[in-house]
KEMAR-125512 format. One record per residue (C-alpha): x, y, z. Coordinates in steps of 0.02 Angstrom, whole numbers, plus 50000, padded with zeros to 5 digits. Each point is the difference from the previous one (the first is absolute). Layout:
N
XYZ
...
REM end
This chain:
223
458994928551771
498224995650051
499514995650178
498374990650033
499364999150179
498704987250051
498905002850152
498744987650064
498805013750059
499615017649940
501125008950128
501474987850008
501125008449872
499765016750087
500464992750170
501484989249952
500915007149848
499215016349940
501525010450048
501154988649901
498905001149846
500105019050012
501894998650018
500044989749840
498915012749911
501135014350056
501454990749918
499054999349836
499384982150009
498244994249957
498904993850142
498384990250004
499044989850125
498614987450009
498764996150139
499554981650009
498395000650101
498495011550001
500225004150185
498254993450036
500064984450109
498514988450022
498655009050097
500595017649957
498805013949949
499404998349819
500895016049947
501664996250086
500894994149842
499535016049907
500535010650149
501694991750014
500305001249813
499665018750008
501175001950149
501404990449912
499765010449844
500185015950103
501594993250082
500734995249832
499665017349931
501255007150125
501334990049908
499285003049828
499474981849987
498324991849968
500044983450094
499544984149909
498604990650089
500034981049982
498334997950089
500244984550108
499004999050162
500825006650158
500424985550115
499984986549867
501625001849900
500664983450063
498524991349918
500225008349830
500674987849872
499975013949869
501175011650095
501634994449920
499265000549825
499325017550034
501715005950057
500844992049850
498845009949886
500365015750101
501884997649983
499824997149813
499065016449983
501035010850118
501724992349963
500775004650169
501854999250038
499664997650186
498524994250104
499725006350178
498764990750109
499674992650172
501214987450078
499454981850004
500024999750191
498845015050021
498614999850130
498525000949881
499514984749897
499585011049850
501755007550010
500804982850009
498974993449854
500445014849891
501844998650043
500104981849945
498985003349843
501065015149953
501584989550003
499214985549907
499335011749865
501705008149976
500954983749981
501635004049910
499465016649929
499965012950140
500735001250177
498825001850149
500455011550145
499114998450167
499395015450094
499935002350189
498644992950112
498765009050111
501045007850141
501504990449934
499464984350092
501024984749951
500875009149857
501905000649980
500465013949878
501434999349876
499765016249904
499445017350055
499335014049889
500035018150055
498225006749988
500235015750105
499525011549856
498424989949968
499334996150173
498705014050003
499274993849835
499994982150065
499045005650154
498765009349890
499764984649891
499624989050151
498745013050060
499054998049835
499364983450069
498725008150113
498984984050024
501484991350082
500275012050147
501635005349917
500825009650143
500474983550082
500974995349844
500745017449981
500664998850178
500644982349975
500875003849835
500755016350063
500724991550154
500664985049903
500755010349859
500905011150125
500664984550089
500624992949835
500955016249971
500754998850175
500654982649956
501135008849874
500545012250135
499195013349892
498435003150102
499985018350042
498425010450000
499054997349837
501014984649950
499034984949935
500394984049908
499084985049931
500864983250002
499974984349896
500644982349987
500494989949848
500054981050000
501124994849854
499114989549870
500684994249834
500585008949897
500025015150119
501305000350139
500025018450047
498915015449971
500965013850088
500405008649835
498125001449968
499625009850159
499945018750035
501305007250121
500014994750181
500135012450142
501735007150024
500844989650134
500765012050126
501554995250099
499714994950179
500485012850132
501394993950114
499625002850182
REM end
């Protein structure tokens, strides 16, 4: 099986679903991801796009992946008429069995635009799974993936994005992923999970058989 993650910005995959991609890889599946924008919004330093591409490449190397860079401008995805066609071409080349990307209600307009385009480009060919939001705000999870064995590598991948003051995202992701593990009553020391939601769309009604194992749900202690 091949999993293709789509991030709007060069560090999004690392923040939201890097642990799950490593879990897929550990199970013998193929992983890939694409970065929609160059990470260089209007008014940024002239070398910002090159810097962020180098940082994303370093993060991808920790998973044995070279990210695919689609090259749209940071902050302008909602204005890109070519986005769906670009994703259709990407899907035709990569032939994924599952897409992971941002949810359509996410806080960032680039995230929302990519989410809608990812679903439109997939049409009836590939299911689209939505990853968590920043700090879990407004997100109702359906599926949890145990990433405890991969959390240290995820943290290291986020830290590759030096230009983005990465410790704030390391702290945020570490706290959220521990909370998501606690939601399964599995959250002891060193326990972490990423969570996801799937909105059924024809002809796909369920994707649970496509996901890595969830944290082991421990019985509640009776007081």
